[in-house]
C-alpha positions, 0 to 999 in steps of 0.5 A: 409800077403801072403795068402787071402782065396785063393792062391795069385799070384804075379803081375808084373808091367810095368816100362818103357813104357808110354801111350801118355796120360802121361805128368807126369813121372810115379811114382817111388813109386807106386807098387803092391804085387802080383805074376803076372800070365799073360804078359797081366797084366804086360802090362796094369799095367805098365802104372802107376806102376813101381815095384812089388814083390811076397814074393819070391826071383824071379818071379814065372811065366816063361812068365812074368819072361822073359819079365817083365824087359821091363816094371818094376822093381822086388824086391826079398824078403827073406820071412823068414830065410828059403829062397833059398840062391842059387836061390836068388844068381842066380837071383841077378847074372843074374839081375844086375839092382836089387837095393833092397832086402826086409826083413822078411814078417810079422815076428811078425805073427805066421801065417807068417814069425813067427820070434821073434825080436832076432831070426830075428836079428840073421839071419840078418847078412847073409842077409847083406852079400848077400846085400853087395855082390850085392850092394843092399839096405836092406828094414827091416822086414815088420811089422803090428799089429798082432792078439792077443794071439797065432796069434802074436809071443812071444819071451822070455815071451814078446808078439809082436803084436805091430809092433813098440814094435817089431822094438824096440826089433829088433834094440835093439838086432841088434844095428849095423844091416844095415836097409836102410828102415823100412817096414810096412803093413796097412789095415786101412780104414781111410786115416788119420789113415794111415798117423798117422801110417806111421809118427810113424815109420818115427818119431821114427826110422828116416828112410824112409818107404816102405808100402809094403801092403795096402788097406782098409780092416778093418771090419768097416761099410763102407765096410760091408753095401753092395757092392756098398757102400763098392766099393765106400769107397775103391775107395775114400779111395785109392785116399786119401791114394795114395795122401798122400803117393806120397806127403810124402817125407819119403815114399820111395815106396808103394804097393797095395794089391792085384790086383786080387783075382777073387772075385771082387764083394766080400769084401773088393773090392780091386781088380785092375784086372778083374776076370780070372777064371771059377766060374760061379758066376762071369763075366769072362774076359781075363787077363789084364783088369782093374776094375774101381779101377785099372784104378784109381790106374794106371792112377791117378796123379804121383804128378811129381813136376818137370813137369809144363804144358804149354800154349796150352797143354791139362792138364788132370784134374786127374794130379793135384799136390794137392787137397781137397777131390777129388774123381775119376771115370772112364771117361764118356766123349766119346770125351776124351781119358783120362781114368779117371775124377774127379767126384763130383767137387763141392763147396769147392773142389779144385785142384792145377796144376803146369803151366809155363806161358811164359809171363804175360797177357790175357789168356783163361782158358778152362774147359772140364766139365759136370753139371746137367741141370739148375746147373751153375758151379762157379769157383774161379781161383788163382795163387800162392794163389793170387785170380784172378777171380771168374766166373760162367759158363753155365750148360752143360745140363746133368751130363754126357753131356760134353762141354767146358766152358771158363773163361777169366783171367790175368795171371802172367808169370813164373812157378806157382801153379794154383788152381781151386776151385769149388764154385758151388753146387752139380753136376759137373764133370771135364775132362781136362783144357787148357790155351790159349792166345786170339790170339789162341782162335777162338770164333764164332760170333753170327751174329743174335745178335740184341738189341733195347730199348723199351719204358720202358727203357728195352734193348730187346735182340734177338739172335738165340742162347741160351743166358747164360749171358748178360753184359753192358759195357762202352766204356772203357770195364768196366762192368756196369750191368750183368745178367744170362739167360735173353733176356732183361735188365733194362738200365733206370739207365744208362745215355744217350750215347754209350755202348757195349752189351756183350753176352755169349752164352751156346755154349761157344761163345761170341758176342759184339755189340754197342748200344746207349741209348737216 
């Protein structure tokens, strides 16, 4: 698709510069389809996007053209057989870093390149000649399901609304044509449908796929029942799709359509950039300002399998390597510089992180979370699928009240996948995590903690701090009793002797005192 209901502009993305927030390297797959009109757009998009194209043979904006190479890759396209050969050769001659060239755009659409498979095959050898001249790999025609009837191309009496049928005929007409990658577009809402669609082409043609246009655009209820619901659906569907595209080794590159239309409050709610126009119906902002959808697309994990986080390193919760139905949103933590956070980190949802632990032993896992008042989140921690511990932590007192909660655990040494599984009920968000050894942890001691046994064998606990959990341990450290949110505990079942009282406070501190039962 080259046109919306308004003229589209190409978006250029930053390729080499990184924010200090990024420990993972930027995704080489992630791109945009857009004629970038502003250098400010290049700068803001460059943090998470590595490439762009604009359906043409060279960038269209002179300011962007002069600066984009400091940030990202541009990939030229021959939209149909009417492309400017001289302009393309001039661009390739002056930009020797270009590695790819994109083939015809939606040739099975009469409103787009409008080229039957035999016609496209006949034009392909000239494209091969140019590619060989400049050492380029060729991305095949970008196909999608075309509208029926006159909306799709008919050649020799055969209609090609089906993109697989089109590619079959193209390869039959051009069996020796050089096609290094198959290109497709998809506007399916359902991430599972997109996965099925991509796998069709991988399985049949045994070539890596470029998904050069995608977002959720099908006219289904989730996108038509109101702006709020539609925006949330687009956001959550995008997260699912990016996860699967990044983790599928047969997907070489993908590009979001489209970063800006100047209609951010209208269907299908897929803008990455805020409006820049003079329409009085919209709030006007300057160029280079991301929507929430844009913040997520730019800042979500690059799924960098080569990077392992270390001890004492703040790990953004967003930089997971695998998840079960995680949703992302703009940060609400005033003390964090991480731009997006995990929302709704609730029962059954998990995230996996690659971590390198230098030596086996005792560690403290700290989690920066928020939770609803009176809701105590509960987490199960695993290493390489071996469960290590399940622990409950104190509520932070509000869904956007952020505090650090810590869990003691024993970790094996070496590179490992740490899974954090939420077992709690609804109402928890997640900003970052950190692993530290006990010697690194400075836990404040509550000097006001006191305890005494009353005549009813109840251990009465006194402290100026708010108590989260109380535990009775024997002198070997074994937990004998454990209770939440209490200031007395029944010790009538304990034999006479010495014990330890361990109290976890809601300010994330812990104190231990010895007492005797007699």
